[in-house]
Residue, then its C-alpha position, 0 to 999 in steps of 0.5 A: x889057778x894059774x902056774x904064777x899063783x900055785x908057785x906063789x901058794x907052793x913057795x907061801x905054805x914052804x915059809x908057813x911050815x918051816x916057821x912053824x917048824x921054828x916056833x915050836x923048837x925056838x919059841x916064836x920070840x927067837x925066830x929071825x926072818x932070816x932064819x925062816x927064809x934060810x929054813x925054807x930056801x929062800x932068801x931074805x928078799x922072797x920072805x918079805x915079798x910072800x910075808x908081812x911080818x911073823x905073826x900073820x904067818x901064825x895067824x893067817x890059817x885061821x883068816x883063810x878060814x872066811x874065804x872058805x865058810x863062804x864058798x862051804x856055804x853057797x855050795x849048801x843045799x838050799x832048804x837047809x835051815x840057815x843055823x845048821x848050813x853055817x855051823x856045817x860050812x864053819x865045821x868043815x872048814x875046821x875039818x880040812x887041815x890034815x891032824x900033823x899040819x894043825x898040830x904043827x900050827x897049834x905048837x908053833x902058836x904055844x910059844x906067842x899066846x900074845x896072839x890069841x886075842x887076835x884070833x879072827x875067823x874072818x874078814x869084815x867082807x866075807x862076814x858081809x856075805x855070810x850075813x846075805x847068804x844068812x837072810x836069804x835062807x830064812x827069806x829076811x832082809x839084811x837092811x832091815x832085819x839084824x836076825x841073820x847078822x846076829x845068827x852070823x856073829x854068834x856063830x863066828x863067835x862060837x867057832x872062834x871059841x872052839x879055836x882058841x880052846x883048841x889052840x890053848x889044850x897043848x897039854x891035852x895032845x889028843x884034843x880035836x879043833x873039830x870037836x872043840x869047834x863043833x861042840x862051840x856051834x851047838x850051843x848056838x844053833x836051835x830053832x830060833x833061828x828057823x823061823x821064816x818072816 
């Protein structure tokens, strides 16, 4: 990663941290982009070079997961069954953030419940790549057999359900994102995905 890319990510992280603190303190709708820029120690023009909207600041942590899940799945043992490998990749990605960062994000999200229905774990491109990887593990052609796509869809839907369950549980501060995600994923894991054709 280049120095410029590291600096860009650092600025973005500072903006996000400042926004989460402000959202949690004042409420999502009450916070202006100018306030976020000031709290992050940058100009409004710098803010807009890094952020399209306040909504993106809250939704991006979930969306970033897709690339991470894909990389984690690519790195798992090829002999592992498709359902277990995909579930473990999703769970590992859900466990990467520090607890303090997660709690700050959840507190910020609690002030914008209207965004909960926009929580999406993955982009269409990353979803397509996951289907390819799962099909390889199942020895199936994703163009002919819909089973790999169905497994990916169900696993991601389960994971998104776990994320939403965790985001909504602000009255249970001890609730853990990985525990919520793992519980949802376990409902999808099963022998039906393990037969290759």
